[in-house]
HTML snippet that shows the backbone in 3Dmol.js (N, CA, C, O; Angstrom):
<script src="https://3Dmol.org/build/3Dmol-min.js"></script>
<div id="view" style="width:600px;height:400px;position:relative"></div>
<script>
const pdb = `
ATOM      1  N   MET A   1       1.652  -6.909  -6.219  1.00  0.00           N
ATOM      2  CA  MET A   1       1.461  -6.204  -4.969  1.00  0.00           C
ATOM      3  C   MET A   1       2.459  -5.072  -4.786  1.00  0.00           C
ATOM      4  O   MET A   1       2.744  -4.689  -3.652  1.00  0.00           O
ATOM      5  N   LYS A   2       2.987  -4.537  -5.848  1.00  0.00           N
ATOM      6  CA  LYS A   2       3.962  -3.467  -5.707  1.00  0.00           C
ATOM      7  C   LYS A   2       3.366  -2.228  -5.058  1.00  0.00           C
ATOM      8  O   LYS A   2       3.970  -1.650  -4.154  1.00  0.00           O
ATOM      9  N   ASN A   3       2.204  -1.819  -5.503  1.00  0.00           N
ATOM     10  CA  ASN A   3       1.564  -0.629  -4.950  1.00  0.00           C
ATOM     11  C   ASN A   3       0.355  -1.045  -4.136  1.00  0.00           C
ATOM     12  O   ASN A   3      -0.776  -1.021  -4.620  1.00  0.00           O
ATOM     13  N   LEU A   4       0.604  -1.419  -2.918  1.00  0.00           N
ATOM     14  CA  LEU A   4      -0.449  -1.868  -2.029  1.00  0.00           C
ATOM     15  C   LEU A   4      -1.082  -0.652  -1.364  1.00  0.00           C
ATOM     16  O   LEU A   4      -0.402   0.123  -0.693  1.00  0.00           O
ATOM     17  N   THR A   5      -2.378  -0.494  -1.554  1.00  0.00           N
ATOM     18  CA  THR A   5      -3.095   0.577  -0.882  1.00  0.00           C
ATOM     19  C   THR A   5      -4.117  -0.048   0.052  1.00  0.00           C
ATOM     20  O   THR A   5      -4.819  -0.989  -0.318  1.00  0.00           O
ATOM     21  N   ILE A   6      -4.191   0.469   1.234  1.00  0.00           N
ATOM     22  CA  ILE A   6      -5.130  -0.031   2.222  1.00  0.00           C
ATOM     23  C   ILE A   6      -6.197   1.029   2.413  1.00  0.00           C
ATOM     24  O   ILE A   6      -5.905   2.137   2.862  1.00  0.00           O
ATOM     25  N   PRO A   7      -7.446   0.690   2.070  1.00  0.00           N
ATOM     26  CA  PRO A   7      -8.504   1.687   2.231  1.00  0.00           C
ATOM     27  C   PRO A   7      -8.736   1.987   3.709  1.00  0.00           C
ATOM     28  O   PRO A   7      -8.751   1.082   4.544  1.00  0.00           O
ATOM     29  N   LEU A   8      -8.911   3.240   4.012  1.00  0.00           N
ATOM     30  CA  LEU A   8      -9.114   3.667   5.384  1.00  0.00           C
ATOM     31  C   LEU A   8     -10.385   4.500   5.438  1.00  0.00           C
ATOM     32  O   LEU A   8     -10.501   5.523   4.764  1.00  0.00           O
ATOM     33  N   LYS A   9     -11.333   4.050   6.246  1.00  0.00           N
ATOM     34  CA  LYS A   9     -12.550   4.828   6.407  1.00  0.00           C
ATOM     35  C   LYS A   9     -12.273   5.911   7.426  1.00  0.00           C
ATOM     36  O   LYS A   9     -11.899   5.628   8.565  1.00  0.00           O
ATOM     37  N   PHE A  10     -12.456   7.141   7.016  1.00  0.00           N
ATOM     38  CA  PHE A  10     -12.163   8.275   7.875  1.00  0.00           C
ATOM     39  C   PHE A  10     -13.337   9.228   7.820  1.00  0.00           C
ATOM     40  O   PHE A  10     -13.655   9.767   6.760  1.00  0.00           O
ATOM     41  N   ASP A  11     -13.976   9.437   8.945  1.00  0.00           N
ATOM     42  CA  ASP A  11     -15.111  10.351   9.030  1.00  0.00           C
ATOM     43  C   ASP A  11     -14.594  11.695   9.525  1.00  0.00           C
ATOM     44  O   ASP A  11     -14.362  11.874  10.721  1.00  0.00           O
ATOM     45  N   LEU A  12     -14.417  12.628   8.616  1.00  0.00           N
ATOM     46  CA  LEU A  12     -13.862  13.931   8.966  1.00  0.00           C
ATOM     47  C   LEU A  12     -14.754  14.665   9.952  1.00  0.00           C
ATOM     48  O   LEU A  12     -14.260  15.309  10.878  1.00  0.00           O
ATOM     49  N   GLY A  13     -16.049  14.576   9.764  1.00  0.00           N
ATOM     50  CA  GLY A  13     -16.982  15.246  10.676  1.00  0.00           C
ATOM     51  C   GLY A  13     -16.842  14.741  12.102  1.00  0.00           C
ATOM     52  O   GLY A  13     -16.834  15.526  13.050  1.00  0.00           O
ATOM     53  N   GLN A  14     -16.731  13.427  12.249  1.00  0.00           N
ATOM     54  CA  GLN A  14     -16.574  12.837  13.573  1.00  0.00           C
ATOM     55  C   GLN A  14     -15.243  13.268  14.193  1.00  0.00           C
ATOM     56  O   GLN A  14     -15.176  13.586  15.381  1.00  0.00           O
ATOM     57  N   PHE A  15     -14.193  13.276  13.380  1.00  0.00           N
ATOM     58  CA  PHE A  15     -12.893  13.714  13.876  1.00  0.00           C
ATOM     59  C   PHE A  15     -12.952  15.163  14.345  1.00  0.00           C
ATOM     60  O   PHE A  15     -12.434  15.489  15.413  1.00  0.00           O
ATOM     61  N   LEU A  16     -13.575  16.030  13.559  1.00  0.00           N
ATOM     62  CA  LEU A  16     -13.637  17.439  13.926  1.00  0.00           C
ATOM     63  C   LEU A  16     -14.454  17.653  15.200  1.00  0.00           C
ATOM     64  O   LEU A  16     -14.098  18.498  16.021  1.00  0.00           O
ATOM     65  N   ARG A  17     -15.550  16.896  15.378  1.00  0.00           N
ATOM     66  CA  ARG A  17     -16.328  16.992  16.620  1.00  0.00           C
ATOM     67  C   ARG A  17     -15.468  16.596  17.818  1.00  0.00           C
ATOM     68  O   ARG A  17     -15.508  17.252  18.859  1.00  0.00           O
ATOM     69  N   PHE A  18     -14.704  15.539  17.673  1.00  0.00           N
ATOM     70  CA  PHE A  18     -13.811  15.090  18.730  1.00  0.00           C
ATOM     71  C   PHE A  18     -12.691  16.108  18.964  1.00  0.00           C
ATOM     72  O   PHE A  18     -12.366  16.437  20.104  1.00  0.00           O
ATOM     73  N   PHE A  19     -12.119  16.590  17.887  1.00  0.00           N
ATOM     74  CA  PHE A  19     -10.978  17.496  17.966  1.00  0.00           C
ATOM     75  C   PHE A  19     -11.339  18.789  18.674  1.00  0.00           C
ATOM     76  O   PHE A  19     -10.530  19.313  19.440  1.00  0.00           O
ATOM     77  N   THR A  20     -12.532  19.316  18.438  1.00  0.00           N
ATOM     78  CA  THR A  20     -12.930  20.586  19.060  1.00  0.00           C
ATOM     79  C   THR A  20     -13.085  20.458  20.573  1.00  0.00           C
ATOM     80  O   THR A  20     -13.051  21.466  21.279  1.00  0.00           O
ATOM     81  N   GLN A  21     -13.253  19.247  21.080  1.00  0.00           N
ATOM     82  CA  GLN A  21     -13.427  19.045  22.524  1.00  0.00           C
ATOM     83  C   GLN A  21     -12.098  18.888  23.260  1.00  0.00           C
ATOM     84  O   GLN A  21     -12.078  18.828  24.489  1.00  0.00           O
ATOM     85  N   LEU A  22     -11.006  18.822  22.534  1.00  0.00           N
ATOM     86  CA  LEU A  22      -9.701  18.611  23.150  1.00  0.00           C
ATOM     87  C   LEU A  22      -9.134  19.909  23.731  1.00  0.00           C
ATOM     88  O   LEU A  22      -9.501  21.012  23.323  1.00  0.00           O
ATOM     89  N   SER A  23      -8.238  19.740  24.683  1.00  0.00           N
ATOM     90  CA  SER A  23      -7.524  20.896  25.237  1.00  0.00           C
ATOM     91  C   SER A  23      -6.541  21.408  24.185  1.00  0.00           C
ATOM     92  O   SER A  23      -6.168  20.672  23.271  1.00  0.00           O
ATOM     93  N   PRO A  24      -6.125  22.659  24.312  1.00  0.00           N
ATOM     94  CA  PRO A  24      -5.149  23.196  23.356  1.00  0.00           C
ATOM     95  C   PRO A  24      -3.849  22.388  23.308  1.00  0.00           C
ATOM     96  O   PRO A  24      -3.250  22.241  22.243  1.00  0.00           O
ATOM     97  N   GLU A  25      -3.413  21.863  24.458  1.00  0.00           N
ATOM     98  CA  GLU A  25      -2.192  21.067  24.495  1.00  0.00           C
ATOM     99  C   GLU A  25      -2.344  19.781  23.677  1.00  0.00           C
ATOM    100  O   GLU A  25      -1.439  19.398  22.935  1.00  0.00           O
ATOM    101  N   ASN A  26      -3.490  19.124  23.818  1.00  0.00           N
ATOM    102  CA  ASN A  26      -3.720  17.887  23.071  1.00  0.00           C
ATOM    103  C   ASN A  26      -3.899  18.161  21.585  1.00  0.00           C
ATOM    104  O   ASN A  26      -3.483  17.357  20.750  1.00  0.00           O
ATOM    105  N   LYS A  27      -4.512  19.283  21.252  1.00  0.00           N
ATOM    106  CA  LYS A  27      -4.647  19.656  19.841  1.00  0.00           C
ATOM    107  C   LYS A  27      -3.263  19.855  19.220  1.00  0.00           C
ATOM    108  O   LYS A  27      -3.011  19.448  18.086  1.00  0.00           O
ATOM    109  N   GLU A  28      -2.376  20.490  19.986  1.00  0.00           N
ATOM    110  CA  GLU A  28      -1.022  20.717  19.485  1.00  0.00           C
ATOM    111  C   GLU A  28      -0.277  19.397  19.290  1.00  0.00           C
ATOM    112  O   GLU A  28       0.456  19.241  18.313  1.00  0.00           O
ATOM    113  N   LEU A  29      -0.457  18.446  20.212  1.00  0.00           N
ATOM    114  CA  LEU A  29       0.179  17.134  20.064  1.00  0.00           C
ATOM    115  C   LEU A  29      -0.280  16.431  18.795  1.00  0.00           C
ATOM    116  O   LEU A  29       0.538  15.887  18.053  1.00  0.00           O
ATOM    117  N   ILE A  30      -1.582  16.442  18.543  1.00  0.00           N
ATOM    118  CA  ILE A  30      -2.125  15.798  17.344  1.00  0.00           C
ATOM    119  C   ILE A  30      -1.629  16.513  16.095  1.00  0.00           C
ATOM    120  O   ILE A  30      -1.225  15.872  15.124  1.00  0.00           O
ATOM    121  N   PHE A  31      -1.660  17.825  16.123  1.00  0.00           N
ATOM    122  CA  PHE A  31      -1.204  18.594  14.964  1.00  0.00           C
ATOM    123  C   PHE A  31       0.254  18.284  14.639  1.00  0.00           C
ATOM    124  O   PHE A  31       0.603  18.072  13.478  1.00  0.00           O
ATOM    125  N   ASN A  32       1.108  18.259  15.671  1.00  0.00           N
ATOM    126  CA  ASN A  32       2.531  17.982  15.445  1.00  0.00           C
ATOM    127  C   ASN A  32       2.763  16.567  14.937  1.00  0.00           C
ATOM    128  O   ASN A  32       3.634  16.348  14.094  1.00  0.00           O
ATOM    129  N   ALA A  33       1.990  15.595  15.443  1.00  0.00           N
ATOM    130  CA  ALA A  33       2.127  14.211  14.970  1.00  0.00           C
ATOM    131  C   ALA A  33       1.705  14.100  13.509  1.00  0.00           C
ATOM    132  O   ALA A  33       2.373  13.432  12.719  1.00  0.00           O
ATOM    133  N   LEU A  34       0.605  14.747  13.146  1.00  0.00           N
ATOM    134  CA  LEU A  34       0.150  14.722  11.752  1.00  0.00           C
ATOM    135  C   LEU A  34       1.148  15.431  10.832  1.00  0.00           C
ATOM    136  O   LEU A  34       1.415  14.972   9.721  1.00  0.00           O
ATOM    137  N   LYS A  35       1.686  16.534  11.300  1.00  0.00           N
ATOM    138  CA  LYS A  35       2.660  17.276  10.511  1.00  0.00           C
ATOM    139  C   LYS A  35       3.911  16.429  10.256  1.00  0.00           C
ATOM    140  O   LYS A  35       4.433  16.399   9.142  1.00  0.00           O
ATOM    141  N   ALA A  36       4.385  15.745  11.298  1.00  0.00           N
ATOM    142  CA  ALA A  36       5.567  14.885  11.142  1.00  0.00           C
ATOM    143  C   ALA A  36       5.293  13.735  10.182  1.00  0.00           C
ATOM    144  O   ALA A  36       6.149  13.382   9.371  1.00  0.00           O
ATOM    145  N   ALA A  37       4.103  13.152  10.272  1.00  0.00           N
ATOM    146  CA  ALA A  37       3.746  12.044   9.379  1.00  0.00           C
ATOM    147  C   ALA A  37       3.662  12.512   7.932  1.00  0.00           C
ATOM    148  O   ALA A  37       4.060  11.789   7.018  1.00  0.00           O
ATOM    149  N   MET A  38       3.149  13.708   7.725  1.00  0.00           N
ATOM    150  CA  MET A  38       3.036  14.228   6.357  1.00  0.00           C
ATOM    151  C   MET A  38       4.411  14.562   5.786  1.00  0.00           C
ATOM    152  O   MET A  38       4.645  14.365   4.594  1.00  0.00           O
ATOM    153  N   GLN A  39       5.314  15.060   6.613  1.00  0.00           N
ATOM    154  CA  GLN A  39       6.653  15.396   6.148  1.00  0.00           C
ATOM    155  C   GLN A  39       7.479  14.155   5.856  1.00  0.00           C
ATOM    156  O   GLN A  39       8.384  14.187   5.022  1.00  0.00           O
ATOM    157  N   ALA A  40       7.168  13.056   6.545  1.00  0.00           N
ATOM    158  CA  ALA A  40       7.902  11.809   6.337  1.00  0.00           C
ATOM    159  C   ALA A  40       7.606  11.220   4.965  1.00  0.00           C
ATOM    160  O   ALA A  40       8.422  10.473   4.423  1.00  0.00           O
ATOM    161  N   GLY A  41       6.469  11.540   4.407  1.00  0.00           N
ATOM    162  CA  GLY A  41       6.118  11.040   3.086  1.00  0.00           C
ATOM    163  C   GLY A  41       5.466   9.671   3.144  1.00  0.00           C
ATOM    164  O   GLY A  41       5.304   9.096   4.221  1.00  0.00           O
ATOM    165  N   PRO A  42       5.094   9.154   1.992  1.00  0.00           N
ATOM    166  CA  PRO A  42       4.406   7.866   1.953  1.00  0.00           C
ATOM    167  C   PRO A  42       5.324   6.707   2.320  1.00  0.00           C
ATOM    168  O   PRO A  42       6.535   6.757   2.107  1.00  0.00           O
ATOM    169  N   VAL A  43       4.724   5.679   2.868  1.00  0.00           N
ATOM    170  CA  VAL A  43       5.466   4.468   3.199  1.00  0.00           C
ATOM    171  C   VAL A  43       5.573   3.622   1.948  1.00  0.00           C
ATOM    172  O   VAL A  43       4.560   3.325   1.314  1.00  0.00           O
ATOM    173  N   ARG A  44       6.756   3.236   1.589  1.00  0.00           N
ATOM    174  CA  ARG A  44       6.963   2.412   0.394  1.00  0.00           C
ATOM    175  C   ARG A  44       7.128   0.963   0.822  1.00  0.00           C
ATOM    176  O   ARG A  44       8.010   0.626   1.612  1.00  0.00           O
ATOM    177  N   LEU A  45       6.266   0.118   0.288  1.00  0.00           N
ATOM    178  CA  LEU A  45       6.329  -1.297   0.611  1.00  0.00           C
ATOM    179  C   LEU A  45       7.220  -2.008  -0.386  1.00  0.00           C
ATOM    180  O   LEU A  45       7.292  -1.621  -1.553  1.00  0.00           O
ATOM    181  N   ASN A  46       7.893  -3.040   0.068  1.00  0.00           N
ATOM    182  CA  ASN A  46       8.854  -3.771  -0.749  1.00  0.00           C
ATOM    183  C   ASN A  46       8.176  -4.960  -1.434  1.00  0.00           C
ATOM    184  O   ASN A  46       8.422  -6.108  -1.062  1.00  0.00           O
ATOM    185  N   GLY A  47       7.341  -4.701  -2.413  1.00  0.00           N
ATOM    186  CA  GLY A  47       6.708  -5.759  -3.202  1.00  0.00           C
ATOM    187  C   GLY A  47       5.986  -6.796  -2.368  1.00  0.00           C
ATOM    188  O   GLY A  47       5.139  -6.450  -1.544  1.00  0.00           O
ATOM    189  N   ASP A  48       6.309  -8.060  -2.572  1.00  0.00           N
ATOM    190  CA  ASP A  48       5.645  -9.152  -1.872  1.00  0.00           C
ATOM    191  C   ASP A  48       6.159  -9.332  -0.451  1.00  0.00           C
ATOM    192  O   ASP A  48       5.593 -10.121   0.306  1.00  0.00           O
ATOM    193  N   PHE A  49       7.205  -8.629  -0.071  1.00  0.00           N
ATOM    194  CA  PHE A  49       7.808  -8.779   1.251  1.00  0.00           C
ATOM    195  C   PHE A  49       7.892  -7.410   1.936  1.00  0.00           C
ATOM    196  O   PHE A  49       8.983  -6.859   2.077  1.00  0.00           O
ATOM    197  N   PRO A  50       6.743  -6.855   2.364  1.00  0.00           N
ATOM    198  CA  PRO A  50       6.743  -5.479   2.884  1.00  0.00           C
ATOM    199  C   PRO A  50       7.551  -5.287   4.161  1.00  0.00           C
ATOM    200  O   PRO A  50       7.941  -4.159   4.461  1.00  0.00           O
ATOM    201  N   LEU A  51       7.814  -6.337   4.918  1.00  0.00           N
ATOM    202  CA  LEU A  51       8.576  -6.184   6.159  1.00  0.00           C
ATOM    203  C   LEU A  51      10.058  -6.480   5.993  1.00  0.00           C
ATOM    204  O   LEU A  51      10.823  -6.355   6.950  1.00  0.00           O
ATOM    205  N   GLN A  52      10.470  -6.867   4.804  1.00  0.00           N
ATOM    206  CA  GLN A  52      11.868  -7.208   4.565  1.00  0.00           C
ATOM    207  C   GLN A  52      12.760  -5.998   4.834  1.00  0.00           C
ATOM    208  O   GLN A  52      12.519  -4.905   4.321  1.00  0.00           O
ATOM    209  N   GLY A  53      13.790  -6.213   5.642  1.00  0.00           N
ATOM    210  CA  GLY A  53      14.719  -5.147   5.955  1.00  0.00           C
ATOM    211  C   GLY A  53      14.287  -4.240   7.090  1.00  0.00           C
ATOM    212  O   GLY A  53      14.946  -3.232   7.349  1.00  0.00           O
ATOM    213  N   THR A  54      13.193  -4.568   7.779  1.00  0.00           N
ATOM    214  CA  THR A  54      12.708  -3.700   8.837  1.00  0.00           C
ATOM    215  C   THR A  54      13.105  -4.162  10.234  1.00  0.00           C
ATOM    216  O   THR A  54      12.812  -3.468  11.207  1.00  0.00           O
ATOM    217  N   VAL A  55      13.757  -5.303  10.362  1.00  0.00           N
ATOM    218  CA  VAL A  55      14.166  -5.797  11.677  1.00  0.00           C
ATOM    219  C   VAL A  55      15.325  -4.949  12.182  1.00  0.00           C
ATOM    220  O   VAL A  55      16.323  -4.772  11.483  1.00  0.00           O
ATOM    221  N   LEU A  56      15.190  -4.424  13.399  1.00  0.00           N
ATOM    222  CA  LEU A  56      16.240  -3.590  13.968  1.00  0.00           C
ATOM    223  C   LEU A  56      17.314  -4.422  14.647  1.00  0.00           C
ATOM    224  O   LEU A  56      18.502  -4.115  14.541  1.00  0.00           O
ATOM    225  N   LYS A  57      16.900  -5.474  15.344  1.00  0.00           N
ATOM    226  CA  LYS A  57      17.863  -6.361  15.984  1.00  0.00           C
ATOM    227  C   LYS A  57      17.161  -7.663  16.356  1.00  0.00           C
ATOM    228  O   LYS A  57      15.935  -7.718  16.451  1.00  0.00           O
ATOM    229  N   TYR A  58      17.943  -8.687  16.560  1.00  0.00           N
ATOM    230  CA  TYR A  58      17.436  -9.976  17.002  1.00  0.00           C
ATOM    231  C   TYR A  58      17.906 -10.220  18.429  1.00  0.00           C
ATOM    232  O   TYR A  58      19.098 -10.107  18.716  1.00  0.00           O
ATOM    233  N   ASP A  59      16.989 -10.552  19.318  1.00  0.00           N
ATOM    234  CA  ASP A  59      17.347 -10.991  20.670  1.00  0.00           C
ATOM    235  C   ASP A  59      17.183 -12.500  20.682  1.00  0.00           C
ATOM    236  O   ASP A  59      16.050 -12.982  20.679  1.00  0.00           O
ATOM    237  N   HIS A  60      18.228 -13.236  20.694  1.00  0.00           N
ATOM    238  CA  HIS A  60      18.185 -14.703  20.704  1.00  0.00           C
ATOM    239  C   HIS A  60      17.556 -15.250  19.420  1.00  0.00           C
ATOM    240  O   HIS A  60      16.494 -15.868  19.484  1.00  0.00           O
ATOM    241  N   PRO A  61      18.167 -15.045  18.281  1.00  0.00           N
ATOM    242  CA  PRO A  61      17.559 -15.446  17.011  1.00  0.00           C
ATOM    243  C   PRO A  61      17.380 -16.949  16.835  1.00  0.00           C
ATOM    244  O   PRO A  61      16.577 -17.375  16.004  1.00  0.00           O
ATOM    245  N   PHE A  62      18.103 -17.756  17.590  1.00  0.00           N
ATOM    246  CA  PHE A  62      17.999 -19.196  17.399  1.00  0.00           C
ATOM    247  C   PHE A  62      17.129 -19.871  18.460  1.00  0.00           C
ATOM    248  O   PHE A  62      17.001 -21.095  18.467  1.00  0.00           O
ATOM    249  N   GLN A  63      16.538 -19.093  19.343  1.00  0.00           N
ATOM    250  CA  GLN A  63      15.626 -19.639  20.342  1.00  0.00           C
ATOM    251  C   GLN A  63      14.215 -19.718  19.751  1.00  0.00           C
ATOM    252  O   GLN A  63      13.810 -18.834  18.996  1.00  0.00           O
ATOM    253  N   PRO A  64      13.471 -20.765  20.088  1.00  0.00           N
ATOM    254  CA  PRO A  64      12.091 -20.861  19.595  1.00  0.00           C
ATOM    255  C   PRO A  64      11.236 -19.713  20.126  1.00  0.00           C
ATOM    256  O   PRO A  64      11.484 -19.183  21.209  1.00  0.00           O
ATOM    257  N   VAL A  65      10.255 -19.351  19.365  1.00  0.00           N
ATOM    258  CA  VAL A  65       9.317 -18.331  19.809  1.00  0.00           C
ATOM    259  C   VAL A  65       8.424 -18.942  20.871  1.00  0.00           C
ATOM    260  O   VAL A  65       7.935 -20.059  20.704  1.00  0.00           O
ATOM    261  N   ALA A  66       8.209 -18.227  21.952  1.00  0.00           N
ATOM    262  CA  ALA A  66       7.365 -18.694  23.043  1.00  0.00           C
ATOM    263  C   ALA A  66       7.778 -20.096  23.489  1.00  0.00           C
ATOM    264  O   ALA A  66       6.952 -21.008  23.515  1.00  0.00           O
ATOM    265  N   GLU A  67       9.021 -20.264  23.832  1.00  0.00           N
ATOM    266  CA  GLU A  67       9.591 -21.565  24.182  1.00  0.00           C
ATOM    267  C   GLU A  67       8.806 -22.269  25.287  1.00  0.00           C
ATOM    268  O   GLU A  67       8.623 -23.484  25.216  1.00  0.00           O
ATOM    269  N   ASN A  68       8.346 -21.560  26.288  1.00  0.00           N
ATOM    270  CA  ASN A  68       7.616 -22.174  27.397  1.00  0.00           C
ATOM    271  C   ASN A  68       6.229 -22.672  27.001  1.00  0.00           C
ATOM    272  O   ASN A  68       5.665 -23.523  27.688  1.00  0.00           O
ATOM    273  N   ASP A  69       5.678 -22.165  25.921  1.00  0.00           N
ATOM    274  CA  ASP A  69       4.350 -22.581  25.492  1.00  0.00           C
ATOM    275  C   ASP A  69       4.323 -23.978  24.886  1.00  0.00           C
ATOM    276  O   ASP A  69       3.243 -24.555  24.755  1.00  0.00           O
ATOM    277  N   TRP A  70       5.465 -24.543  24.511  1.00  0.00           N
ATOM    278  CA  TRP A  70       5.493 -25.854  23.908  1.00  0.00           C
ATOM    279  C   TRP A  70       5.053 -26.934  24.897  1.00  0.00           C
ATOM    280  O   TRP A  70       4.577 -27.987  24.474  1.00  0.00           O
ATOM    281  N   GLU A  71       5.198 -26.701  26.185  1.00  0.00           N
ATOM    282  CA  GLU A  71       4.791 -27.697  27.186  1.00  0.00           C
ATOM    283  C   GLU A  71       3.286 -27.925  27.148  1.00  0.00           C
ATOM    284  O   GLU A  71       2.830 -29.025  27.461  1.00  0.00           O
ATOM    285  N   VAL A  72       2.519 -26.938  26.779  1.00  0.00           N
ATOM    286  CA  VAL A  72       1.062 -27.059  26.717  1.00  0.00           C
ATOM    287  C   VAL A  72       0.649 -28.064  25.653  1.00  0.00           C
ATOM    288  O   VAL A  72      -0.343 -28.772  25.827  1.00  0.00           O
ATOM    289  N   ILE A  73       1.383 -28.139  24.566  1.00  0.00           N
ATOM    290  CA  ILE A  73       1.048 -29.038  23.459  1.00  0.00           C
ATOM    291  C   ILE A  73       1.278 -30.486  23.835  1.00  0.00           C
ATOM    292  O   ILE A  73       0.541 -31.360  23.379  1.00  0.00           O
ATOM    293  N   VAL A  74       2.273 -30.765  24.649  1.00  0.00           N
ATOM    294  CA  VAL A  74       2.646 -32.151  24.997  1.00  0.00           C
ATOM    295  C   VAL A  74       1.627 -32.788  25.890  1.00  0.00           C
ATOM    296  O   VAL A  74       1.783 -33.946  26.277  1.00  0.00           O
TER     297      VAL A  74
END
`;
const viewer = $3Dmol.createViewer("view");
viewer.addModel(pdb, "pdb");
viewer.setStyle({}, {cartoon: {color: "spectrum"}});
viewer.zoomTo();
viewer.render();
</script>
């Protein structure tokens, strides 16, 4: 799984029909977002653990997830 590719169905014609109906301000927002994404380059996945190293911080790392939901099981 080193080079994981996810197929994406993209209908260019549909996008262009939608894009032409947008205001100039919204077109500029989309253009700038696409430009930034292209400049950032491809996302490199880390083999079998693609999320490894992506955690920014832990809030209460030793607390159970959804602690209050455990009462429903009992």
